[in-house]
N, C-alpha and C positions, 0 to 999 in steps of 0.2 A: 504494500500500500504506500502511496506517495506521501511522505511526511510533510512535504511542502504545503499540501492542501489542508493539513491539520495545524498549521502554524498559528498559535494563538496571538502572535504579535500583529497589530493592525496599525494603520496610519494614525488613528486616534491616540495610540500609545506614545507617539512622538511629542504630544502636548502634555504628557504627564510630568510631574516634578522631576523625576530622575532622568528625563530625556530632553526637556524643553530647552535647557541651557545649551546642550550640544546641538540641538536643531537650529537655534538662533545663531550660534557660532558658525555652523556650517553655511547658513545663508549669508552671513556677514563675510566670511572668507571668500565665498563665491563672488559677492559683489566687489570686494577689494581686488580680486584676481582679474575681474572683467575690466575694472578701471585701469589696472596695470597694462592689460592687453590693449586697451584703447589707446593709451599714450604710446605704447611701443609700436603699434601699427601706424599711428599718425607720424611718428618719427621716421619709421621705415619708408613710408610713402614720400615724405619730404626729402629724405636722403636719396631715394631712387630717382628723383628729378635732377640731381646734380650731374654735371658732366662726367664725374669720376665713377658714376655707377653704371657699369656695363655688364652684359651677360657673359657667362663663361661657357666653355664647351662641355658637352655631356655625351659620353659615348653611347648612351642608350637613346636619349632624345634626338641625337644627331641621325639616328637610323630608324626611327619610327615615324609614321605620318601623324599629322595633326588632325585630331578628330574632335568634333564638338560633342562632348558628353555632359553638357550642363544639366540635362534632365536627371542624371545620376549625381553629379557633383553638388547641385543646388537643391532641387526638389527632393532627391533621394536622401541627401544629408539632413534636410529639415524634417522630413517625415520620419526618418529613422530616429532623430533626436526626440521628437514628440512621442513616438511610439515607445521608445525605451523608458522615457520619463514616466509615462502613464503606467507602463508595465511594472516599474519598480514601486510606484506609489500604491497601486491597487493589488499587486500580486506578491511583491517582495519588499514590503515597507521596512523591514528590519535592515535592509541593505542601504537605505536612503542616506543615513547620516555619513557612513563611510564613503559612499559613492560621491556625495556632494563635496566632501572635504578633499577627496582624492582628485576630483575634477578641478577643484579650485587650485590645488597644487600643480596639476598638469598645465592649466592655463597660465599660472604665474611663472612657472619654469619656462614655458614656451615664449612668454613675453620677454623674458630675459634674453633668450637666444635670438629672438627676432631683432631686438635692439642691438645685438652684437654683430649680426650677420648682414652684410650689405652687398648684394650682387644684383645686377640688372635682370629685368624680366626676360625670359627666354623668347626669342623671336617667334611670332605667330601664336603666342599663347592665347587660349580662348578665355575671354573674361565674361563676367555677367552681363546680361542685357538689361532692358529697362522694365521687365515684368514685375508683378507684385511680389512673387517669391524671391526674385533676384534682389529686390529692394530690402527685404527682410534679411536675406543672406549677407548682403553688403553691410547693413546696419549692425549686424552681430559680429562684424570683423572676421568672417570666416574665409574671406578670399585673400586678404593681404598677409604678407609674411611668408617666408620660405621654410627655413629650418626651425623646426622639423614639421612634417606633415600632420596637421590635426585630423584630416580625413582618415588617415591610416592609423595614427596613434590612439585616437580617442576610443574607437570601437575595440581596438586591441586591449586597451587599458580596462575597459569594462568587462571584456572577456576574462581578464585575469581576476577581476573581482568575483565573477560568477564561475570560476574555473571548475568547481566541483559539480556544477549543473550542466551536464553534457549537452543537451539540446540548445541551451542558451549560449554556451561556449561556441558551438558550431556556427550558430547564426551570426554571432558577433565577429568571429574570426573570418567568416565568409564576407561580411560587410567590409571589414578592414581590407581584405584582398581586393574586393570589387572596387572600392574607392581608390585604392593604390593604383590599380590599372587605369582607372578613369582619369585621375589627375596627371598621370604620366602621358597618356595619349592626348590629353588636352594641353600638355606642356605648361601647366601652371605650377608644377613643382619639378625641381631637379631630382634626379634619381637618388642622390644622397639624402635628400629630405625624406623620401619615402622609405628607403631601406634602413635608415637610422631610427625611424619612428617607433618600431616595436621595441628596440633596445632602450630608447628613452622612456617609453611607457612602462617597461618592466622596472627600470630604475626608480621611476616616480611611484610605482606601486609599492616597492619595498620601502621607500621613504615614508609613504603614507602609513604602512603597517607600523613603522617605528614612531611616527608622530601622533597617530590616532589609534593606539592599541585598544582602548575601550570600545570604540566604534567598530573596529575590525572584529573584536571578540563577539560583539552582538550578532554579526553575520554568521558566526559559527555556533550560536547557541540554540540550535533546533535540529 
């Protein structure tokens, strides 16, 4: 019998005395991390307009065609984000605290790397258009910044959080692979951004285990 279906922990438990402080902290960390990412992306965009910002060669991108896969990169990413969020809230609420804090750490670490790395956009890269979802995607800063790939790293990171749940792990690892292929063919990431993302995600996951042991333990208590 599936023990997940009998899990007594619900979303309402996050508002109890023993969890509410951690929940507020998680939301605060996520807000701070997004502010860091916003300024890192703004700086990266400003720097990319300088004459010294030029693209570099990439053995993989140099040998694959440019394909517009925005339906995966934009709509696919947004719908996946919404679906995973709702799934955790309604089906795996005990994972929410650790997931939020780990994502905040992921976004903050990536913001630091974005601010340190300045290479030009690869020629013929496919950017967002002017559609509704494109606007949301651009507003959330999901397009700017190269190292490391958020499309590849974020689903891989969540797969690590749900590693013992085989079906969820397979879905998230598949999403990570699909997004990796999509951003490479769209030429919006260099290959090093994509191939480094799983290693960065694993390092961030281990950091989160160290920094947030109580929240991680909660994911193991059923």
